[in-house]
C-alpha positions as CSV (number, residue, x, y, z in Angstrom):
1,M,-19.4,11.7,-15.7
2,G,-20.3,14.9,-13.9
3,S,-18.3,18.1,-14.3
4,Y,-15.9,19.2,-11.5
5,T,-13.6,22.1,-11.1
6,K,-10.9,22.1,-8.4
7,P,-10.9,25.3,-6.4
8,A,-8.7,27.7,-8.3
9,H,-7.0,29.1,-5.3
10,W,-5.1,25.9,-4.7
11,S,-3.1,26.6,-7.9
12,H,-1.5,29.5,-6.1
13,P,1.5,28.3,-3.9
14,Q,1.0,31.1,-1.3
15,K,-2.5,29.7,-0.6
16,K,-1.3,26.2,0.3
17,L,0.0,25.2,3.7
18,F,2.7,22.9,2.1
19,P,4.1,22.9,-1.4
20,H,3.3,19.2,-1.7
21,Q,0.0,18.0,-0.1
22,V,-0.8,14.3,0.2
23,G,-4.1,12.8,1.2
24,F,-4.4,9.2,2.5
25,T,-7.4,7.1,3.1
26,C,-7.7,3.7,4.8
27,P,-10.4,1.1,5.4
28,P,-13.0,1.7,8.1
29,H,-12.2,0.6,11.7
30,D,-8.4,0.7,11.2
31,W,-6.0,3.3,12.6
32,D,-3.7,4.0,9.7
33,A,0.0,4.5,10.1
34,A,0.5,5.6,6.5
35,P,0.3,9.4,7.0
36,A,2.8,9.2,9.8
37,D,5.1,6.8,8.1
38,F,5.1,8.7,4.8
39,L,5.7,12.0,6.6
40,R,8.7,10.7,8.5
41,M,10.6,9.9,5.2
42,A,9.3,12.9,3.2
43,P,11.1,16.3,2.7
44,D,9.9,19.2,4.8
45,S,7.9,20.5,1.8
46,V,5.4,17.7,2.2
47,G,2.2,17.9,4.3
48,V,-0.1,14.9,4.9
49,H,-3.7,14.5,5.8
50,G,-5.7,11.3,6.5
51,R,-9.3,10.5,6.0
52,M,-10.9,7.2,7.1
53,L,-13.6,5.7,4.9
54,H,-16.9,5.6,7.0
55,V,-18.8,2.3,7.0
56,P,-20.4,1.9,10.4
57,D,-21.0,-1.9,10.1
58,Y,-17.7,-2.7,8.4
59,A,-16.4,-6.2,9.2
60,H,-13.4,-6.4,6.8
61,R,-15.4,-8.6,4.2
62,L,-14.5,-8.5,0.6
63,D,-18.1,-7.9,-0.4
64,Q,-18.2,-4.8,1.8
65,R,-15.2,-3.4,-0.1
66,K,-17.0,-3.9,-3.4
67,K,-20.2,-2.4,-2.0
68,N,-18.4,0.7,-0.8
69,F,-16.0,1.1,-3.6
70,D,-17.7,4.4,-4.5
71,L,-16.4,5.9,-1.2
72,L,-13.0,6.1,-2.9
73,E,-14.4,8.7,-5.3
74,E,-15.9,10.6,-2.4
75,F,-12.4,10.6,-0.7
76,V,-10.7,11.9,-3.9
77,Q,-13.2,14.7,-4.3
78,C,-12.9,15.7,-0.6
79,M,-9.2,15.9,-0.9
80,A,-9.2,17.8,-4.2
81,N,-11.6,20.3,-2.6
82,N,-9.1,20.9,0.2
83,G,-6.0,21.3,-2.0
84,A,-4.4,17.8,-2.1
85,D,-1.8,17.3,-4.9
86,V,-2.1,13.5,-4.8
87,C,-4.4,11.0,-3.2
88,A,-3.4,7.5,-2.0
89,Q,-5.6,4.6,-0.9
90,V,-4.2,2.2,1.8
91,G,-5.5,-1.4,1.7
92,S,-4.4,-4.0,-0.8
93,N,-7.6,-5.9,-1.2
94,W,-9.7,-3.1,-2.7
95,V,-8.2,-3.6,-6.2
96,H,-9.3,-7.2,-6.6
97,A,-12.5,-7.1,-4.5
98,G,-14.4,-5.0,-7.0
99,G,-13.9,-7.3,-9.9
100,L,-12.6,-4.6,-12.3
101,G,-9.4,-6.4,-13.1
102,V,-5.9,-4.9,-13.6
103,E,-6.8,-2.7,-16.6
104,G,-10.1,-1.7,-15.0
105,I,-8.3,-0.5,-11.9
106,R,-5.8,1.4,-13.9
107,Q,-8.5,3.1,-15.8
108,H,-10.5,3.8,-12.7
109,C,-7.6,5.5,-11.0
110,E,-6.9,7.5,-14.1
111,M,-10.5,8.5,-14.4
112,L,-10.7,9.8,-10.8
113,G,-7.4,11.6,-11.2
114,E,-8.6,13.4,-14.3
115,K,-12.1,14.1,-13.0
116,Y,-10.8,15.8,-9.8
117,Q,-7.5,17.1,-11.2
118,T,-5.7,15.2,-8.5
119,P,-3.7,12.0,-9.2
120,F,-5.1,8.9,-7.3
121,H,-3.1,5.8,-6.5
122,M,-4.3,2.5,-4.9
123,A,-1.9,0.3,-2.9
124,G,-2.8,-2.9,-4.7
125,Y,-2.1,-1.4,-8.2
126,A,1.0,0.5,-6.9
127,M,2.6,-2.8,-6.2
128,V,2.1,-3.9,-9.8
129,E,3.5,-0.6,-11.0
130,A,6.5,-0.9,-8.8
131,L,7.3,-4.4,-9.9
132,R,7.0,-3.4,-13.6
133,D,9.2,-0.4,-12.9
134,Q,11.9,-2.6,-11.4
135,N,11.7,-5.1,-14.2
136,I,10.7,-7.9,-11.7
137,E,8.6,-10.8,-13.0
138,K,9.1,-13.8,-10.7
139,V,7.9,-13.2,-7.1
140,A,6.9,-14.9,-3.9
141,L,4.2,-13.6,-1.6
142,N,4.4,-13.4,2.2
143,A,0.6,-13.2,2.7
144,A,1.0,-12.3,6.4
145,Y,-2.4,-12.1,8.2
146,H,-4.6,-12.2,5.2
147,H,-7.4,-14.7,5.0
148,R,-7.1,-17.2,2.2
149,D,-9.6,-15.5,-0.1
150,W,-7.9,-12.2,0.5
151,W,-4.4,-13.3,-0.5
152,Q,-5.6,-15.5,-3.3
153,G,-7.3,-12.5,-4.7
154,T,-4.0,-10.7,-4.6
155,V,-2.2,-13.6,-6.3
156,A,-4.8,-13.6,-9.0
157,F,-4.5,-9.8,-9.5
158,L,-0.7,-10.1,-9.8
159,K,-0.9,-13.0,-12.2
160,E,-3.4,-11.1,-14.4
161,A,-0.8,-8.3,-14.4
162,G,1.6,-10.8,-16.0
163,L,3.7,-11.6,-12.9
164,D,4.9,-15.1,-12.1
165,V,3.9,-15.8,-8.4
166,I,5.9,-19.0,-7.6
167,W,4.8,-19.3,-4.0
168,A,2.3,-17.7,-1.6
169,G,1.1,-18.3,1.9
170,N,0.0,-16.6,5.1
171,F,1.3,-16.9,8.7
172,H,-0.9,-20.0,9.1
173,D,0.5,-21.7,6.0
174,Q,4.0,-20.8,7.2
175,G,3.3,-22.6,10.5
176,W,3.5,-19.6,12.9
177,F,-0.2,-19.9,13.9
178,A,-2.4,-23.0,14.3
179,T,-5.5,-21.4,12.8
180,Q,-6.7,-18.3,10.9
181,E,-8.8,-17.4,14.0
182,E,-5.6,-17.0,16.1
183,I,-4.2,-14.7,13.4
184,N,-7.4,-12.6,13.4
185,Q,-7.3,-12.2,17.2
186,C,-4.0,-10.3,16.8
187,I,-5.8,-7.5,15.0
188,W,-3.0,-7.2,12.3
189,C,-0.2,-6.7,14.9
190,F,2.4,-9.4,15.6
191,D,5.6,-10.1,17.4
192,G,8.6,-8.1,16.2
193,D,10.7,-11.0,15.1
194,L,8.0,-12.5,12.9
195,A,8.9,-10.0,10.1
196,Q,12.3,-11.5,9.4
197,K,11.3,-15.1,10.3
198,S,8.4,-15.1,7.9
199,F,10.4,-13.7,5.0
200,Q,13.2,-16.2,5.7
201,Y,10.5,-18.9,5.5
202,V,9.1,-17.6,2.2
203,A,12.6,-17.3,0.7
204,E,13.3,-20.9,1.6
205,Q,10.1,-22.0,-0.3
206,A,11.0,-19.8,-3.3
207,P,14.8,-19.3,-3.6
208,N,14.5,-18.4,-7.3
209,A,12.2,-15.4,-6.8
210,E,13.5,-12.1,-8.0
211,A,11.7,-10.2,-5.2
212,Y,9.7,-11.0,-2.1
213,L,6.3,-9.4,-1.5
214,I,4.2,-8.9,1.6
215,N,0.5,-8.3,1.6
216,G,-1.5,-5.5,3.2
217,M,-0.4,-3.3,6.0
218,C,0.9,-5.8,8.5
219,N,2.3,-4.5,11.8
220,F,5.2,-5.9,13.9
221,R,6.0,-4.9,17.5
222,S,9.5,-4.1,16.6
223,G,9.8,-0.4,17.4
224,P,10.8,1.4,20.7
225,N,9.0,-0.1,23.6
226,G,7.4,-2.6,21.3
227,Q,5.7,0.0,19.2
228,A,4.1,-1.4,16.0
229,Q,5.9,-0.9,12.7
230,R,4.9,-1.6,9.2
231,P,7.0,-3.5,6.6
232,V,8.5,-0.3,5.2
233,H,10.4,-0.1,8.5
234,H,12.0,-3.5,8.0
235,E,12.9,-3.3,4.3
236,L,16.7,-2.5,4.8
237,A,17.2,-5.4,7.3
238,I,15.1,-7.9,5.2
239,E,16.8,-7.0,1.9
240,A,20.2,-7.4,3.6
241,M,19.1,-10.8,4.9
242,L,17.6,-12.0,1.6
243,G,19.9,-10.3,-0.9
244,K,16.9,-9.3,-3.0
245,P,14.2,-6.6,-3.0
246,M,11.3,-6.6,-0.6
247,I,8.2,-5.0,-2.1
248,S,5.3,-4.3,0.2
249,H,2.0,-2.6,-0.3
250,D,3.1,0.3,1.9
251,N,6.5,0.9,0.3
252,A,5.0,0.5,-3.2
253,L,2.3,3.1,-2.4
254,Y,4.8,5.6,-1.0
255,W,7.0,5.0,-4.0
256,R,4.1,5.8,-6.3
257,V,3.2,9.0,-4.4
258,F,6.8,10.3,-4.3
259,K,7.1,9.5,-8.0
260,T,4.0,11.6,-8.8
261,L,5.3,14.5,-6.7
262,G,8.7,14.3,-8.3
263,L,10.3,13.8,-4.9
264,A,12.3,11.1,-3.1
265,P,12.6,10.1,0.6
266,V,15.2,11.9,2.7
267,T,15.7,8.8,4.8
268,Q,17.6,5.7,4.0
269,Q,15.2,3.1,2.5
270,G,15.2,-0.1,0.5
271,Q,15.8,-0.7,-3.1
272,L,12.4,0.4,-4.4
273,L,12.2,3.8,-2.6
274,S,16.0,4.4,-3.1
275,S,15.5,4.1,-6.9
276,L,13.7,7.5,-6.8
277,K,15.5,10.7,-7.6
278,A,14.1,14.1,-6.6
279,E,13.4,16.3,-9.6
């Protein structure tokens, strides 16, 4: 492991634009809502910067995630150089695509955080951390738009972490689309009412689940004028409908970042994010 020293001037508050600076990265060829979503719920002391991973021929294949896993270290170093206090990786499949396993991912995140003096969190592992924090063991997965090998990888990762996944299936398995190809053509963005309809379906398949999960960074056209919204926007309504927690890869990642910063959202959120208390 090579030596690295974070620029010393970032340790002086007067040299930083914001007291709390967060860096997000996302898969290539995806516009990422995470920086905007996180900033909307954060205190005014928080500033956010985004950096897309650059893979020109990226086609959302699992093998490409494994091949380009080293880009995550490049991202953390870049953010550390520019004064980030914490780094966050959007995209749930990266934790299982590389084959490191649950403990390997934990160690990798810890290694990068120590090496670049900047904590690093991955969405896929943040979900595991969130479920453990909330003492939840029995879950059902709304696999949304994910291909079968994608969501099966997530299920395997959750099971390796000791969680009991009692049901899982994507929008095709749930009957909303005739084929996976039809799902793919939506480019991760779906009708607004599908958020609640899909969770209701999952809850009917797994009424004994302690919490309901949703894969990835699905978008629903449920905002003003049909603007796309991520699961975190729906957590209050879905939890009210189900009477149980909804844990998503976006709210889990935001929860982990807030927890590292010692902050809490200033907006009304679901059970997971509302469990945070500002220090």
